[in-house]
C-alpha positions in Angstrom: 0.0 0.0 0.3 1.3 3.4 -0.7 2.1 5.7 1.9 -0.2 9.3 1.0 2.2 11.5 2.8 4.5 11.2 0.2 2.4 12.4 -2.4 2.3 16.0 -3.3 -0.8 16.8 -2.3 0.1 20.4 -2.3 2.7 23.1 -4.4 6.1 22.6 -1.8 8.6 22.6 -4.1 10.2 18.9 -4.4 13.9 19.4 -2.8 11.9 21.2 0.5 9.3 17.7 0.5 12.1 15.7 0.5 14.0 17.0 3.2 10.6 17.7 5.2 10.1 13.8 4.7 13.9 13.0 5.6 13.5 15.4 8.8 10.0 13.4 10.2 11.4 10.1 9.3 14.6 10.6 11.3 12.5 12.2 14.3 10.7 9.2 14.3 13.2 7.2 14.7 14.7 9.6 17.6 11.2 9.5 18.9 10.9 5.7 18.9 14.3 5.5 20.0 13.8 7.7 23.5 10.2 6.2 24.1 11.7 3.0 23.9 14.8 4.0 26.8 11.7 5.9 28.9 9.5 3.2 29.0 12.5 0.9 30.7 13.5 4.1 33.0 9.8 3.9 34.1 9.3 0.2 34.4 12.9 -0.2 36.9 10.8 2.3 38.8 7.4 1.1 38.6 7.1 -2.2 37.5 6.6 -3.6 33.9 4.1 -2.7 31.9 2.1 -5.5 30.7 1.0 -4.7 27.0 1.2 -1.8 24.7 -2.4 -0.4 25.3 -1.2 -0.3 28.9 2.2 1.6 28.0 -0.1 3.6 25.2 -1.8 4.9 27.9 1.0 5.5 29.9 2.7 7.7 27.3 -0.9 9.7 26.7 -1.7 10.2 30.3 1.3 9.5 32.4 3.5 12.9 33.4 6.5 10.8 33.8 6.4 10.8 29.5 5.3 14.6 29.3 8.4 15.4 28.4 8.0 13.9 24.7 5.2 15.6 23.4 6.5 18.2 21.7 8.8 16.1 19.8 5.1 14.1 19.1 3.3 17.4 18.0 6.2 19.0 15.5 6.4 15.4 14.0 2.2 15.3 13.4 2.6 19.5 12.4 5.0 18.3 9.6 2.9 15.7 8.7 0.4 17.8 8.1 2.1 20.7 5.8 3.2 17.3 4.0 -0.8 16.2 3.5 -2.1 19.7 3.2 -3.9 20.5 -0.3 -4.5 23.4 0.9 -1.4 25.8 -0.5 1.7 26.0 1.4 4.6 28.4 1.1 8.2 27.3 1.0 8.8 29.7 4.2 5.7 27.3 6.4 8.0 23.8 5.4 11.3 26.0 6.3 9.6 27.1 10.0 9.2 23.4 10.8 12.9 22.4 9.7 13.7 25.4 11.9 11.6 24.5 14.4 12.6 21.0 14.8 16.7 21.9 14.3 15.7 24.2 17.4 14.0 21.5 18.7 16.0 18.4 19.0 19.4 20.2 20.2 20.7 18.3 23.6 21.4 21.0 26.6 21.9 19.5 30.5 21.2 23.7 31.3 18.4 23.8 28.9 14.5 23.6 29.3 12.7 20.2 30.7 12.4 19.0 27.0 16.2 19.4 26.5 17.6 18.3 29.4 15.7 15.3 29.4 16.8 15.4 25.3 20.4 15.3 27.0 20.1 12.7 29.4 18.6 10.2 27.0 21.2 10.5 24.5 23.7 10.0 27.1 22.2 7.0 28.7 20.8 5.2 25.5 23.0 4.8 22.6 20.2 3.4 20.3 18.8 7.3 20.6 22.3 9.0 20.0 22.5 7.0 17.0 19.3 8.6 16.1 20.2 11.7 16.8 23.0 11.2 14.6 20.7 10.4 11.9 18.1 13.5 12.6 21.7 16.0 12.3 22.2 14.1 9.0 18.7 15.3 7.9 18.5 18.1 8.9 21.9 19.6 7.2 
């Protein structure tokens, strides 16, 4: 089955669309690695999560996972822009790339997201590798 998200629905320039696609895919890998790592941390403290449904509810509702919401929301914004049938400008796409570049900067002295992101990259090799892939995609 074809991925409809990748079919041009608006007039974004092809190179920008490709960069947004690559950035979005890299952000998904970062997000997954961070979720996997946070699940392990959560389970060490609170006990095993029984199944994926329980885990999804934790991700949605438990404050432990709140810090990951900004990356989830930005991925959704990129998806919406790529799928939009309404006119969008190159500036709209570039603004999302800038937002992604600014967000995924680890900083142990930064805001909650950046501090937790820094910790995740320090503690989890998979997250660090995904971050490297993201850096290549966003360059």
